[in-house]
C-alpha positions as CSV (number, residue, x, y, z in Angstrom):
1,X,19.2,-15.6,-5.1
2,X,16.1,-14.2,-7.0
3,X,14.0,-11.1,-5.9
4,X,11.5,-12.6,-3.5
5,X,14.2,-13.6,-0.8
6,X,16.5,-10.0,-1.8
7,X,13.8,-8.2,-0.2
8,X,13.3,-10.9,2.5
9,X,16.8,-10.4,3.9
10,X,16.6,-7.0,3.3
11,X,13.9,-6.0,5.0
12,X,15.2,-8.5,7.1
13,X,18.3,-6.8,8.2
14,X,17.5,-3.1,7.6
15,X,17.5,-1.1,11.5
16,X,16.7,2.3,9.8
17,X,13.2,3.1,10.8
18,X,14.5,4.2,14.6
19,X,16.6,6.2,13.0
20,X,14.7,7.8,9.9
21,X,11.5,8.7,12.9
22,X,11.9,11.8,15.4
23,X,11.0,11.0,18.5
24,X,8.3,14.4,18.3
25,X,4.5,13.1,18.4
26,X,2.8,14.9,15.6
27,X,-0.7,15.7,15.5
28,X,-2.4,13.5,12.2
29,X,-2.1,15.4,8.7
30,X,-0.2,17.7,10.0
31,X,1.8,19.7,7.5
32,X,4.6,21.4,9.4
33,X,5.9,17.7,10.4
34,X,9.2,17.5,8.1
35,X,8.8,15.7,4.9
36,X,11.2,12.9,4.0
37,X,14.0,13.0,1.9
38,X,13.8,12.2,-1.8
39,X,15.9,8.9,-3.0
40,X,15.8,8.1,-6.8
41,X,14.9,4.4,-7.5
42,X,16.5,1.5,-9.9
43,X,14.4,0.3,-12.9
44,X,13.0,-2.9,-11.7
45,X,10.5,-5.3,-12.6
46,X,9.3,-8.1,-10.7
47,X,7.4,-11.5,-12.6
48,X,5.1,-13.1,-9.8
49,X,6.7,-16.7,-8.6
50,X,5.4,-20.0,-8.8
51,X,3.4,-20.3,-5.7
52,X,1.9,-16.8,-5.8
53,X,-2.1,-16.1,-5.8
54,X,-2.1,-13.8,-9.5
55,X,-5.2,-11.2,-8.5
56,X,-4.5,-9.2,-12.0
57,X,-2.6,-10.5,-14.9
58,X,-3.7,-7.2,-17.0
59,X,-7.2,-9.0,-19.4
60,X,-10.3,-8.9,-16.3
61,X,-11.4,-8.5,-13.0
62,X,-12.8,-11.8,-12.3
63,X,-11.0,-12.1,-8.9
64,X,-12.5,-9.1,-7.5
65,X,-15.3,-7.2,-6.8
66,X,-17.3,-3.9,-5.4
67,X,-16.9,-3.1,-1.7
68,X,-20.9,-3.2,-1.7
69,X,-20.8,-6.4,-3.5
70,X,-21.3,-7.0,-7.4
71,X,-19.4,-7.3,-10.3
72,X,-16.2,-4.8,-10.3
73,X,-16.3,-1.9,-12.7
74,X,-13.0,-0.8,-13.5
75,X,-11.9,-0.1,-16.9
76,X,-9.5,-2.3,-18.3
77,X,-6.8,-2.2,-21.2
78,X,-4.1,-2.2,-22.3
79,X,-3.0,-4.9,-19.4
80,X,-3.6,-2.1,-16.7
81,X,-6.8,-1.4,-15.1
82,X,-7.9,2.0,-13.9
83,X,-10.3,3.9,-11.5
84,X,-13.6,5.1,-12.8
85,X,-14.8,6.2,-9.9
86,X,-17.6,3.5,-9.9
87,X,-16.9,2.8,-6.1
88,X,-13.8,0.9,-4.4
89,X,-13.0,-3.1,-5.0
90,X,-12.1,-6.1,-2.7
91,X,-10.9,-9.4,-3.8
92,X,-12.9,-12.3,-3.7
93,X,-10.6,-14.1,-1.8
94,X,-9.2,-13.4,2.1
95,X,-6.5,-13.0,3.1
96,X,-4.3,-12.7,6.5
97,X,-0.2,-12.6,6.5
98,X,0.7,-12.0,3.5
99,X,3.9,-11.1,1.1
100,X,2.0,-8.0,-2.2
101,X,3.0,-7.2,-5.1
102,X,1.4,-4.5,-7.0
103,X,1.9,-1.5,-9.8
104,X,1.0,1.7,-10.3
105,X,1.6,4.6,-12.5
106,X,-0.2,8.2,-12.5
107,X,-0.6,9.4,-16.4
108,X,1.9,11.1,-17.6
109,X,0.2,14.8,-17.5
110,X,-0.1,15.7,-13.4
111,X,-2.8,17.4,-12.6
112,X,-4.2,19.0,-9.0
113,X,-2.3,19.3,-5.9
114,X,-2.2,17.3,-3.3
115,X,-4.3,14.6,-2.6
116,X,-6.0,15.9,-5.7
117,X,-2.4,14.4,-7.6
118,X,-4.5,10.9,-8.6
119,X,-5.5,9.1,-5.2
120,X,-5.7,5.6,-4.5
121,X,-4.6,3.4,-1.4
122,X,-4.1,-0.5,-0.4
123,X,-6.0,-1.6,2.0
124,X,-4.5,-4.8,3.6
125,X,-7.8,-6.8,5.9
126,X,-10.0,-3.6,3.9
127,X,-8.4,-1.7,6.9
128,X,-5.0,-1.3,7.3
129,X,-3.9,1.8,3.9
130,X,-0.8,2.0,2.6
131,X,-1.2,5.1,0.5
132,X,-0.9,5.3,-3.5
133,X,-0.4,9.0,-4.8
134,X,1.6,11.0,-7.0
135,X,3.8,12.4,-4.7
136,X,6.9,12.8,-7.0
137,X,7.7,16.8,-6.7
138,X,4.4,17.1,-5.3
139,X,3.9,18.1,-1.7
140,X,1.1,17.0,1.0
141,X,1.2,15.8,4.3
142,X,3.9,13.5,5.8
143,X,1.7,10.8,7.0
144,X,-0.7,11.3,3.4
145,X,2.0,10.9,1.0
146,X,2.7,7.6,-1.1
147,X,4.0,4.7,0.2
148,X,2.6,6.1,3.7
149,X,0.5,4.5,6.9
150,X,-2.1,7.0,6.0
151,X,-2.8,8.8,8.8
152,X,0.0,7.0,10.9
153,X,3.2,6.6,9.9
154,X,5.3,8.6,6.7
155,X,7.7,6.6,4.4
156,X,11.9,6.8,5.6
157,X,12.3,8.2,2.2
158,X,10.3,9.3,-0.7
159,X,11.0,7.4,-3.6
160,X,8.3,8.0,-6.2
161,X,8.7,7.9,-9.6
162,X,7.9,10.8,-11.8
163,X,3.6,10.1,-13.2
164,X,3.8,8.3,-17.0
165,X,6.5,5.6,-15.2
166,X,4.9,2.2,-13.3
167,X,5.9,1.9,-9.3
168,X,6.2,-0.7,-7.3
169,X,5.4,-2.1,-3.8
170,X,6.1,-4.9,-2.6
171,X,4.4,-5.6,1.0
172,X,5.0,-7.5,4.1
173,X,2.0,-7.7,6.3
174,X,1.2,-9.1,9.5
175,X,-2.7,-9.2,10.9
176,X,-3.1,-8.6,14.4
177,X,-3.8,-11.1,16.5
178,X,-6.3,-11.0,19.2
179,X,-7.0,-12.8,22.6
180,X,-10.6,-12.6,23.2
181,X,-12.0,-8.9,22.9
182,X,-7.8,-8.2,23.8
183,X,-5.7,-7.0,21.4
184,X,-2.1,-9.5,21.2
185,X,-0.3,-8.4,19.1
186,X,-0.6,-5.3,16.4
187,X,-0.9,-5.3,13.1
188,X,2.7,-4.6,11.5
189,X,4.1,-3.9,7.7
190,X,7.0,-3.9,5.5
191,X,7.2,-1.9,2.4
192,X,9.1,-1.6,-0.5
193,X,8.6,1.1,-2.7
194,X,10.0,1.1,-6.2
195,X,12.7,-1.5,-4.5
196,X,13.5,0.8,-1.4
197,X,12.4,0.2,2.1
198,X,10.7,3.1,2.9
199,X,8.8,0.5,6.2
200,X,10.6,-2.0,8.1
201,X,8.3,-3.7,10.5
202,X,5.9,-0.4,11.3
203,X,3.0,-1.0,14.0
204,X,-0.3,-0.1,12.9
205,X,-1.6,1.7,15.5
206,X,-4.8,0.6,14.8
207,X,-7.5,0.5,11.3
208,X,-6.2,3.5,9.3
209,X,-8.8,6.7,8.8
210,X,-9.0,10.5,7.3
211,X,-8.8,12.5,10.5
212,X,-9.8,9.9,13.5
213,X,-7.5,7.6,15.3
214,X,-9.4,4.4,15.6
215,X,-8.9,1.3,17.7
216,X,-8.3,-1.9,17.1
217,X,-11.8,-4.0,17.1
218,X,-11.3,-7.5,17.3
219,X,-11.8,-9.6,13.6
220,X,-11.7,-12.5,11.7
221,X,-8.2,-13.9,10.7
222,X,-8.1,-13.5,6.7
223,X,-10.3,-10.9,5.5
224,X,-10.0,-9.4,1.4
225,X,-7.5,-7.2,0.2
226,X,-9.6,-3.6,-1.0
227,X,-8.2,-1.0,-3.2
228,X,-9.7,2.6,-3.3
229,X,-11.4,4.7,-6.0
230,X,-11.1,7.9,-5.3
231,X,-8.5,9.0,-7.8
232,X,-8.6,13.1,-7.3
233,X,-8.0,14.8,-10.3
234,X,-6.5,12.4,-12.7
235,X,-6.8,8.0,-12.7
236,X,-4.5,5.8,-11.1
237,X,-3.5,2.4,-13.2
238,X,-2.5,-1.1,-11.3
239,X,-1.0,-3.8,-13.3
240,X,0.5,-7.1,-11.7
241,X,-1.2,-8.1,-9.2
242,X,0.1,-10.9,-6.6
243,X,-0.2,-12.5,-3.1
244,X,1.3,-14.7,-1.5
245,X,0.3,-16.7,1.6
246,X,3.0,-16.2,4.6
247,X,3.2,-18.8,7.5
248,X,3.5,-18.5,10.9
249,X,6.6,-16.2,12.3
250,X,9.2,-17.8,14.1
């Protein structure tokens, strides 16, 4: 059984999310919110499936552009691209329901603390963020650590590898549906971090943001995927980014 099918089966069978989340309501970025327990991930690496759209193969940024328009200017070398404070980038192609795979790494000499310990994020449709951060033995608010649905849902566990090691995200995303101006179905996501399920069909409360709860506003069924260029005190690297559009559920 190939890795993609295995992940889909795992994501469909696990029902731990309700058990892992407290019924208590927490304020956004509350430093007193309990942190996810730590697990040690296994060693894993995924090659693109034959039907994947490869967005970055280590050679160039031809599938990306600056969010403001114009060529993406991140550094590309040794098979990875690296944040360099030239601004957020987004895919030239637009996507809706997807399976997204990517790998990221922080330098092996950690600097900074909390949100400055390397900082980036994957914004599905440019609106719904899965956080990228060095959360290995580094504390920050629970809904802002690595693999968090930023400002909304902490991961069930902290599956971070140490700095200097490549991390993997496998993200299964369903876009929201709108009935005219009304929300019909919220966006939801399953996230596998280093082979460990950390979100299972979690619903976004709306677009993510810093210290603000944003309501849903009707938007197209397909939009670009964005990658943030915050970096903090050290740059973040990415490699092996590919996506598979998903069919209608059910």
